[in-house]
N, C-alpha and C positions, 0 to 999 in steps of 0.2 A: 686593363686588368683591374679587378676590384681589390679591396683590402683583404688580407688573409682572415679567415674565420677565427675569432678569438678562442673558441672551443677547440678547434683543430690545433692551434698553437699551444694550448694548455696540454693537450694529449700528446702532441708531437713537437716538443720544444726545439728539435733540430731544424724545423722549418722556419723558425723565427730568427732572422739575422741579428737581432738584438739580444737574444738569450745567451747567458753565460754558461758554458759547460762546466761541470763539476770536476771531471777528469780530463786532462789534456795530455796526450801523448804526442810529442813533437819530434819527428825525425829519429825515432829510437831504433838503434841497431844493437845486436849482440853477436859478437864473433868468438868462436873458439878456434884453436889451431886447425887451419885448413877448412873451416866450416863457418858459414854465416847463417846463424839460426834465425835471426830476425833482421830484416833488411829495410831500414829507413821507413818505419811504420809511423803514421800520423793518424790519430783518432781524436774525436771530440765526443765525450759521453756525458749525458745530462743527468741531473739529480732525479732519482726515482726510476731510472731506466732498468729494464732487465735486458742486458746487452750480452749477446752471444758471440764467442769466437769459435769458428768452425773451420775444419780443414782436415786433410788426410794426416796420418801419423807422420811426425817429423816436419810438419809445416811451420812450426815455431809458436803455436798458440799457447802451449804450456810455459814455454820460456818467457813469453810476453807476460803471462799471468804472474810468474815468479818475480819478474822485474817490478811489477806493480806492488807486490807484497814486500819487496825489499830483500828477497832471498837471493837475488842475482842483480848485479849492477850493469847498467847499459854501457856498451862500448862507445856509444855516441848518442846524442839526443837528450831530451829532457822529459821528465814525468812530473806533472803538477796536479795537486788536489786542492780544490777551493782556493786557487791562486798561490798556494805554497809549493815551492820546489821540493821534490821528494828524493832527488838523486842521492844525497848524502845522509838521508834520515834512516836510522836503523829500523828493522821490521817492527820492534815492540813500541816504537814511538810514532809509527804512522797511524793515521785515522782509518785503518783498514783491518779486516780480519779475514782469515782464509779457512775455508772448509775443505778438507782434503778428501780425496777419493776413498780412502780407507776408513774415514770417519775418526780414526785414532782415539777411540774411547778407552778410558782406563778400566780394565776388567774388574779390578778389586773395589771400585767405587760404585756407589749407588747412582741412579739417574740424576737425582738432585745434586749430588756432589760433583758429577761430571759437568752438569750445566753450570754450576756455580764456580767451577775451577778458575775461570777467567777473572773472577772478582777478588781473588785471594790477595792481590797487591793493592787494591783500592781501599782508601780510608773510609770505609762505610760502617755505620752502626749495625750491630747484629740484626736488629729488627728490619732495617732497610735492606740489608743483604738478603734476608729471608723473603721479603716481599718481592725483590727483583727476581729471585730464583723462581718463586711461585708464579709470577707474571709470565716469565719465559716459558715455564712448563705449560701453563694454561694456553699460551699462544699456539703451541704445537700440539695441544690436546693430549698431554701426557701427565696431567696433574695427579691422576689416580695411580700412576706407576712410579711415583717419586722414589720409593724405597727399593725398587727392583734394581738388579744389576744387568749390564749389557747382554750377557748370555741368556737372560730370561726374556729378551725382547725379540720381536720379529725384525727383519731387515728394514722395513719401512719405519718402524719405531726407532731403531738405532739411527737411521738417517735424520729423524726429527730431533733426537737428542743432540746430535752433532750440530744441527742448524740452530737450535736454541742456545747452545754453548757459544757458537760463533756470533750470535746476535746480542748476547746479554750485556756486552760492554758497549753496545750501541755505536758500532763503527759507522763512519760516513759511507764506506764502501765495503761490501762483502764480496769476496772472491771465492768462486766455487770451481773446483777441478773435477769434472765428470761427476756431478753430484748424485746422479741417479743410476750410474752404471752397475752398481752392485745389486740392483733390484731386478726381479723378473718382469717380463713385459707388461702383464696386467697391473701389477703393483706400481710399476714405473709410470704408467699412464695415469693411474689414480693419484700418485704423489705429485705429478706435474701440476695438477689443479690446486693441491694443498700448498705447494711452493708458491704458486702465483698469488693465492689468497694471503699468505703470510707476508709476502713481499709488498703487497698492496696495503696491508694493515700497518706495517712499520715504516713504509716509505723510503727504506734504504735502497741505495743503488746496488744492484746485483750485476756483477760481471762474471760470466761463467764460460768454461771451456767444455765442449762436447764434440764427440765424433759422430753423434747420432743426429742426423739432419732432421728427423721427425721431431725430436726433442727440442731442437733449436727453433723449428717452425712453430711449435705449440707454445713455447715459453717466452720467446724474445720479443721485445719491442723493436729491436733492430739486430741485424746479424752482420758481422764482418767475416767474409770468406777469405781465408789465407791459403797461399800456395807458395812453397819454397821461400818462406820467410817474409813474403810481401802480402799486404792486404790488397786484394784485387777488386773487391766490390763491397760496399756498405749500403744496407737498405733495410726496409721492413721485410718481414717474411714474404709478403705478397710481391714486393718489388723484386726480391731475389729470385723467387720462383717463376713469376710471369715474365720478367724482363731481365734475364741474365745477360751480362755483358759479353761473356765469352763461352765457348763450347765447354771449357773446363767447369765453369759454374753450372751451366745447364745440365751437364752430365753428373756432377757431384751432388747437387741438390735435387733429389728425386730421380725419376727415370725419364729419359728423353730419346726420341727418334730423330736422327739426323739424315737429311738428304743433301749431298754435295751437288753443287751445280754452278751455273753461270748466269748472271743477270742479263736478261735480254731487253728489258724495258722497265723504266720507272716513270709512271704517269698517273695523274689523278689520285695520288696517295696510295698507289698500289705498285707492287714489285712483281715482275714476272721472272721466274727462274727456270731455265732449261736444265733438267736433271735426268741423267741416264738412269740413276738409281730408282727414280720414280716412274721412269718410262715415258716421260713427256714433260710438259710445262706445268709449273706450280704457280698459283696466284696467292700472294701474301699481302695483307695490308701493311703499309709502311709504318710500323710501330716503333717506338723508341726514338732516341735522339740521333743515333748514328745513321747517316745517309749513305746510300749505296749508289753506284753508277753502272750503266750498261757495260758489259764486258768483264765485270768484276767477279772473281771467284768467291762464293759464299756458301753458307750452310743454312738450310731451313731446319729449325728446331721445332719439334712438335711433341707435346706431352701426350702420353697414352690415353688419358681420360677424356681428351678432347676429340677423339676419333670415334666415328660411328661405324658399326659393322653390320652388314646385311647380306642376304642372299640375292636380293633383287637390286638391279642397277639404281643407284640413288639419283634423284631428280632435283635440280635447283640451280639457280645462278650463283656465281662466285663460289662454286663448290669444287674442291679438289677430289678427284676419284682415282683410286688405284685398285686393280684387280689382283687377287692372290689366292693362296690355298692355306688352310689351317694346318700348320706344321706341328704345333703343340698347343695344349690348353691346360689350364689349371683352375680347379674350383676352390675358391677361398671363402665360401659361405655368402658373404654380402656382395661379392663381386667375382668375376672370372677374368683370368688373364689369357689372352690369345697371342700366339706368335704366328704372324701371317707372312708366308714366303711369297714374294712378288716375282714376276717373270725375270727381273734383272738379277735375282738371287738375294736381294735385300730382304732382311727379316724385320718386320715391324712388330712392336709390342703394343697391344691394344687392351685397355681395361674396360670391361662392360659391367654395369650394375645388374645384379640379379633382382629385378623388380617384382617378379612373380614367384610364388612358391610352387616349385615343380622339381621332380627328380629326373626329368627328361631334358636332354640338350637340344636347344633349338638350332644351335650351330655346333657341329661335331668335327672330330679329326678328319682331315682330308677333304673337307667341304670346300667348294669354290665359293669365294665371298668377294664382296666389294667393301673397301674401307674408304671413308670420305670424311672431309672436314671443311669448315668454312675458312674463308680467307683471313679472318681475324683470329683464328685459333693458333696460328704458328707465328714464329718470329724469325727474322733473317739476322744471322750472325756473321761477322767478318773474320773472326779468328777463334 
């Protein structure tokens, strides 16, 4: 094996065994009477990362964020930032700031007063204070709105005021709790890019909690997926999406079709799975690090966008084919969603791009169709 690419290590410091993480969470747990909210979580987060904590409601992600901020104390384990232990450090003395879901702006204050509120206890000259506030407003493109009050701003503008206020004290780590949840879909997508640009400019480490998987995929350098207080996988968005470790992750991040079956053969880097749900044998490239053996019960996970749909029988080697009937379909403009009912009763979700401008369906309700996919399009999961 060759040496790691220096450019890759610069962009992905977690791949460098010699890189020092900025935030270290070591065996952290948080228990309440009768409930373990966070269960022995260990994470390494590096300077400049946009790190996401995702999971279903009640999985412990917000509790973990609150422990990082100092608003809750770990029942066990340690939290360190830049080598300094944080467990007994009060919130106002930690090198972190937190941006809350509600933004918590003061309605009676102007935009510039809200942004500058965090500087009130710092020994700064008036001119320096003014410059810091103006720089923070310019960073979020709100310099012309400095004299307005929160009720005179749009949702996206209020979000940027809260972000500028959180960053003005130049924390080492910024914690964000559902930062874009108050925005409508289109504005949320637009603000995602603004948030990434601002984070790149300031170089601050962002750790954010979200229940929106698409938001995590768009923003994060890495994602930690949590379930019942535990972190069950950490990886880049592509790693989490393409190579989930469990059925829970595959199902939680995006949409996935599952075929339950039994491994019949593992040879030449390929796995053969006999599946009653698929109506026969499936061929899957042996992807990932977990090895399977003949006779083992497994699930073949297949993303909807990796499936082709046609009225004619598909032709090709190493191709999986299943016949079915269109039970439901939905037109979404740039793509269409098909629900295909197979002879076994299994319903597959298929996403098809609408590449041509037409008002006519090439595949319609109740049509008999074939769905097919290559052996390298799916992955075998053991649990």
